[in-house]
N, C-alpha and C positions, 0 to 999 in steps of 0.2 A: 789779376791775369791768372788763366788756367795753365798756359803754355809758359814755361822758364824761358826768357829770351836769353838768359848769358851763355855764353859759347862752353864754359866749363861744365856747366850745369847739363846743357844739351846733350853734350859728347860723354856722359857720365856714364850713360846706359848703353854707348855703341862702341866702346874704344876696342874690346876684345871682336876679334873676327871667329866666328863659330861656324864649323861644318857640320851640318845636320846629316843626318843617316837618310832622311826622305826628301830626294830631289822632288822638285816641282816639274810638271812636264812642259815640255817645250810649247811654244805659243805663236801662231803665226802674225800675233798684233807688233805693234812697232816698239823697240827696246823703250822702256821709260827714260825720263830724263835723269840726269846724275843728281844723286841727294847732296844737298850742303846743308850747313849745321841750322840753316833758317827754314828748311822745307822738309825735314827728315819727320818720318813718321814715329815719333817718340814725345811721351809727356810724362810729366811727372805732378800729380794731383797731392797738394799738400793740405791735407784736412784741416778743418776749422777746430774741433774737438781732438784733443791727444789722446793717445791709445793709453790703455789702462794693464797694468800689470796683477792681473786677476786670473783664478781658476773658474771651471765650471760651478763647481760646488759652491765658491764665493760668491758669484752671479746670483744662484738661484736664493742663498740666504738672504742677499740683498734685495731681491724680490719680495720674499717672505716679511721682509722686515718693512717696507715701503708699501705692499699692497696685498697685507694678510689676508684679507677678506675679498678680495678679488678671485674669482672662479678662475682657477689655472687650466681645468680641463674639464669639458663635456665629452663623455663618450655615450652616444645616442642609442648605439646598438647594445651597448652594456648596461644602459640607464645608471651609468655612474658620473658623479661629478663631486669635485672636491677643489677647496681654495688652495693660494700661494703656501700657506702655513699648514695647511693639511699635507701637501705636496710634499714639502720639506721633512715633515715629520714623520711621514711613511717612507721617504727614500732613506733616510738615516736609519730606521727601523729594520731596512732591507741591507742597506750598507753594514750596520753591525754583525748582522746573520751571515752576511759574505765570510766576516773574520771566524764565524764560529763555525762554519762549514770547513776551516782550514785554509781558505784562500788568502792571499798576501798581499801586500801593495804592489803594483805594477803587474798581477796577473790578468790574464785576459778572460773575459765573461764574455761567451756568446749569447746574443739573442735572436733566436730562430722563431719569428712570431709575425704575425700581421697586427695592423695599427689597433692599438686597446689601451688601457690603464696599466697593464702588466708590461708593455714595453716602455712606455713612458716612464714609469716608476723605475724600472730596471736600469736603464740607462742614466738616470740621476743617481742612482745609488751608486753604480759604479763610479760615477765620478767623483760622489762624495768620499768614496772609500780608497780613492787613490789607485782606482783598476782601471783597465783597458777595455771598455766595451768593444764588442767585434760585433757589427751588424750583419744578419745573414738573410738574405732574400727567402722570403717565406714559399717560394715556388721551388726553391732548390730540392733536386731529388738526391739520393743517398751518394752517389760518387760525389756530387759537387759539396755537400755537406762534410765529406770525408776531406775532401782537399782543405776546407776552409779550415776545418779544426787542426788539422796538422798542419797547414801552412804558417800560422800564427802560435799553434800551441795552445789553444783554449785549455783551460782548465775547469771551468764549470760552463755548463750551457742550460739556458733557460728557452722553455717553448711551450707553446699550446699542444693541450692532447691533440687536437686535430682542426683542421680548417680545408673547408672546402673537399677536395680529395685527399688532402695530405694528412695523413697519420704519422705524426711524429714521432710518438714513441715507438711505435712499430718501426718507423725506420731507421731509427736508432739503434734498437736491439737487432736489426739486421746488419748494421755496421759492427754491435759491440754485443753478441750474445751473452757476454758475460753480465750485463746489464740485469738481466730477469733474475738472478739468484746471488746478487751482490748484496752488502750492506749500503744504505744510502751515502753517498760522499767516499766510497772506497773501492769505486770502480777501477776494476787493471783490465785495460784492453789492450789486445794484441795489434788492432788495427788503430785505434785512437789512443795512444800511450800516453797523451797528457791529461786527458780528459779524466777527472775523477768525481765530480758532481754533476748529476742530472737534474734541473728542477722542471716540474711540470704544471703548469697551468691546468686544472681539469674542471671545466662547467659541473661535472656530474661529482664533484669531489672525489673522485677514485684515487684510492692509494695504489700508484702502480708499482711492481717490485724494483728495487734498486733506486727509487727516485725520491725527493723531497718535493713535497706540495707547495706550490708557490705560496698558498696562503699562510702556510706554516712560516715563513721568512719574517712574518710580523711579531711573532711570539719568542722565537729561538734565541733573543737577546735579552740581557736585565736591563735596566733603566740606566743603571752606570756605563754600561758598554755603549749604548746608544749615545750618552753624553759626551763620548769620546772621539765620536765622527766629527762633531764641530771642532775639538782641540785638535784633530790632525791637518785640518784645513789648512793652517800656514805652512804645513810640511808637505805640501803638493804644489812643487813649482808650476807655474803657468806654462812654461817652455816644456815641459813634460808632455808625454803621449795622454791624451785622452778617449780617442776612438779610432777602429779601423773598418773601414769600407773596400767591398772588393769591386773593382772597374768591369763594367761591363763589356768586354771584348768580345769581337767576333770570331778571332782566332785563338786558339792558345788558351791556356789556364788565365784566370782572371788574376789582377795584381792586387794587391793588397796595400792601398794607400794609408799612412798614418799621420794622424793629426794630433796638433797641440792643442791643450786649453785655451792658450794665447790666442790661436788663431780662430778657434771658435767662439769666444768670448768676444773679441774685436770686430769681427763679422757679422755679428749677430747685432751687436751695438748700433754700425752703422746701417746694415739692413732697415732696422726697426727705424731708426731716423729718418730713412729717405722712402719709409713707406709711412711714413707721418702717423706712428703709432703713437707718438707722445702728444696728438693731438685730439686723442680719443680713446675711451676705453672700449678699443676694438673687440669684437666676437668674430673672430676670424674660423671661417669653413674651410676646415685643412683638408686638401682630398689627396693628396702626395703621401707616400708611405714614408714610415718613420727610419727605414733602413737605409735612407737614400738624404744627401746633405740637403735637400730642399726639406723634406719633413723635420729633419732633426737639427739644423742650422735656422733656415728661414722659417721654419715653423716654430719647435720648440724652444731653442736657445733665444731667438729675437724676442720671443714673447715675454720673457723674463724681465726684458729692459723697461718696459712701460706698463708691466702687468697686464698683459692682454691674454683674452680667453681662448682658448684653442676649442674648437668644437669639431668632433669626430664623427662623420654621417655614419660610417661604417667599417668594417675590418679590412675593406680594399674599395675602391673605388665605382660605385653606381650611380649614375646620373640621378635617378630617381630618388634613393637615399638623401643625395646631396640637396635635392630642392626641398625635401622634407625637414631636412636639418635647417637649413636657411630660413626657412618660413617658422619654424616651431622655435628655434634659438634665436629668432631676429638678428641674424647673422649680418654684421656691416660690411665685411669684409670676404673675399674667396680668394683661396691661394689654390694654383692647378697647374696643370701643363696643357700647352696647346688642345691636345686630343681630346683631353676633358673637358675642356670649353666648346669643342666642335660638340659633345654629346650634350652638354646642358643646353646649350642653343637650341638644337633640335628637340630636346625634351620640353623646352617652354614652348616652343612655336606647336608642339604638337598637343600638350596639355591644356594650353592657355592659363596656366598658373599665373597668379599674381606675386610679385617677389617682394620683399620689404624694401627701403630705399637701401641700395648697396652704395656705399662711399666709394669702395676700393676693390679692383680686381688686380691681383699678381700673377704673371703667365712667366714661366721658365723651363727649363727642361729641354727646351727645344726651340726652334725656330718658328714664331708666329705669322702667318700671314696677314697683309694689311687688311684683307677682307675681312677675316676672324677680329681682328680688332673692331671694327665697324660693327660686325654684329654682335659682339660683347656688350659694347654702349648702347645700342638702338634695342637689341632684344633683350637683355637682360637688364636694361636701364642701370647702367653704372656709370658715377659721376667722373671717376678716374680709372685709366687703366693705366699699369705700370709693368714695365717689363724687368727681369734679372737675366743676366747671363754671368754664366759661370763653370765651374767641373768640380768633380771631386778632389782633384790635387791640388786646386787653389782653395780648398775649404768649402767653399760655396759660391761667393758673387764676387764678380771681378768687375762689371759694369751692372750698372742700375739707373733706372729713370730718376731724376730729380724732382725737386717739389711741384713746381708748376710747369709742367710740360707743355709746349706746342704741340699741338696735332701730327705737326710732320716730324718732330723727333721720336714721339711714340710710335708712329707708323713706319718710320724709315730706317731707325736706329735699335741697337740693343739696349741704348743708354749709354750714361757718363761715367767714365772711369771711377773706381772707387776710392773713397780717401785714403792717403799715404800708399798709393798703389802707384808704380811706373808702368808703362805699357809702351811698346814699339812693334812695327811690324818689319818683318825682314825679308829678304829673300834667299835663294837656296844657300848662299854661303853666309848668314847670318847677318847681312849687311842692310841696315834700315832702308827702307824704299821710301820715294815723296809721298807726301801727307795725299790721301786719296788714292795710293795705288793699291793694288791687292798684292797680300802676301801672307807670311805665317803670323798670327800673333803670338807674343812672347810677353810675360807680366813679371814682375817682380815685386814683393812686398810681405808682410808679415802673416801672410794666410796659406803661402806656399808649405803643401805637406812637409813633414819632418822626411819623409822619403817612403819607398816600397818595402813594407815590410821584408825583411831576409833576402832582398833581390837589389842588391847595389848597381849591378850592370845596368837594370831597366831603370834605375834612380837617374843614374849618370845620363843616360840616354834621353831623359826627360827635364833633368834640371841641371844646367851648364855649370861651370867652375865659378861663375859670376852671379850665381843663384837666380838666373833668369829660367822661367818655367815655360817650357812649350806648350802650347795648348793645342798644336794639329788643326787649327781653324785658318781657313781664308777670310781675311779680315780687309777692311779699311779704316784707317783713322783719321779723324778730322782735326784741324787745328783747335777746334773747340772742347776737345776731349769726348766727344760723341764717336761711337763706334759701330758700324755695320758687317755684318756678317754675309760674307759672298759663300759660304759653303764650307764644309768640312774638306779638308784636302784631300782625303783617301774617295771622298765621294764627286769629285770634278771629273765630268765625262769627258773623256778626247774624241772627237768625232772628225776623222779624216785630219788630223790635225789643228780642228778648233776645239780650243776651251770652254764648255759649257757647265755652268753653274747650277745645279738643281734647283736651289733656291729660288733665282731668280723667275725661272719656267714654273715653279708651284705657285709662285706669288701669283702670276699672272693667271695660270688655268683656274686659280680659285674665285675669279671674277665672272667665270662662266654661271650664267642662270642655273644651270641644272647639276652644279657640281658642288658637294659639300666639302669635301677634302679631296687633297691629291698628294702624291708623292712619287718624285720622278729617280729612275736608276737606270746605269750605263749598263747595257746589256750586250754580249759579244757579237761582231759583227765580221764575217771574213773580208769584205771588201773595206769597210770605215773602221776596222779596228775596233769600234763601240758605237751603237747607238741608244736612242733616249727610248724608255718606254715609260708611260704614264701610267700608273695606276690610281684608280678614281674610285670614290665614294659617291655616289647620287643623292641628291636630297629626297628625291622621291624615287622610290624602287619599282615604281609601277611606268615610269618614264623610262625612254632610252636614249643613249649618245652612242653614235658611231663615229668611225675615225673619220669619216668623211667632213661629218660636222664638225669635229674637234679641229681640223685642218682649217677648214673655212674661217672658223671664230679666231685663229691665230693669223691667217695671212693677211699682209700689212701692217700687224702690230708687233710682231716679232721676226728677226731673222730668220731665214728660210731653215738654215741649219739647227735651229733650236727646237723646230716643229718635231713633237715626237712621231717617230716611225711605227710606234707601236701603242696600242691603246687597249689596258684591260681594266674592266668593270669588277669592282671588288666590295664584299659585304661589311668585312671590317679587315683591319690593318694587323700583322703580327707586331705585339709591343711588348716590352719587358714590363714587370709589374711596376715602375717608376713611371709608366706612360710614354716611354720612348718608342718611337717606330723604328723596329729592325730592318732597315733596308736591305741588309745582306740576304735576310730570309724571301725578302722581293725577287732577288735576283736570284735566288736556288728556284723559286718558284717558276720563273721563266724558262730558267735553263732544264728544269725538268717537264716543262711543255714541248720544249724543242726534242728532248729525247724521246719523249712519245711518239710525236711527229714523225721522227726517222723510223720509228721500228715498226 
């Protein structure tokens, strides 16, 4: 039984009343029935496999022992590949060199780079050294990097010399002019007081003033120093911090989520098992960035568990590079966000390229429409499509597809609650609601972050005294442990008192024969408070879709108040580097149109 019928256990997750600071909007719907101990939205899924008390460095060493000759990483754009035994050896060389540079256990090491072997090895080296990797979005501009470095006290930063239009060394010298004339590892900056070492990976082998070349990290330490890294592993508690990631907020400064070795390892083990990576030596085309939990936990750390190979198509996502990598490296699995699959499906349709047999596709990072799921199976020729749902503050995955899922569960849910996790859905006062009733999802388990670095108040707003983590997602929980996203709480549109959840409408509009992708947002309206605007990408740019045709398509199929009042055709959506749609930018775009109209 997945749901524990015992009164004591069922009530354990919901004894305390907790008043959230995010009130839910009033609805014209009838009040839900009173929740009792038998129908409350609460579940505790006790896993069959016990949790392990292991740090990330030990998890890598076990992979090197079990799968020494399996390829760990294939970086197509760099033409580099190495096995698990080579990955461990290289990571330990870098880890030992960190100490030679004056870094100490617990120091923060920033990684500011696109996907590649340097990012992969640097993150592992920091974990093996007992240091904390700080993952910095490669698209960050100087003010954002300054904030990140100072927020968590980064002592060393590892960056590429340049990527696309980003000139990393130049940006760092704009923040710390002292870098251009200081000795390596002896930076003293008024703007970046914690930063002492700047390590640059230069394709031209340039020796930039004030920096250490990344390639030199493999030669700074003696063999004796390198051997000490393995001896250090038992002294790195799994409960200690391993990684900091900055959440992509739409207002205010990003929060620095601080995660533990224990959470990384155990979430990764559970993810790999549910993705059936124990059944086959998977070669995984990883399209998501390493600076995000999808890339570093679902990708890197989970791959250790069964010796899977990560194939990197390029430094950032391009559908054409992904297809080339899948074919050339005979990938059997693909990991990515829904937007990435939209582009992959289109690229296959347009090119007619034939992919090798794909056993598995994993999608996460945002909700996926049922139509896209079907396109992935039919156009990409995939045997199984699995979904993951989670958040940075939960380390990675909270719900995930099980092994032999029904088509219905794949299309209609975000998967089943993870092993060793509790989940409940609550109302505005923190009380559990009846099963199947929308409310906010709260979770509790081993993967909850240690907290927001240096921000006790925000930590308390997100994790209550009973260790329940508020997700901010409008959710419905089923008795069998599967969950459905209704939408983000802050994305709910209130039109004249009617609550509208954009995801429901997006799923429906994606079935229109002309529509490739759609995202709906609430926009201001003097009379109704909010109206709905549908932003749409068309499958064929030469075709047309007007508002009258869209309304006709909706009529008789969805309630009148859910039909978008506005339609905007768009060539591309504003996205984060991790592939998430930035809906707030769509709202800003609509508002700017309104301003221009009134001028």
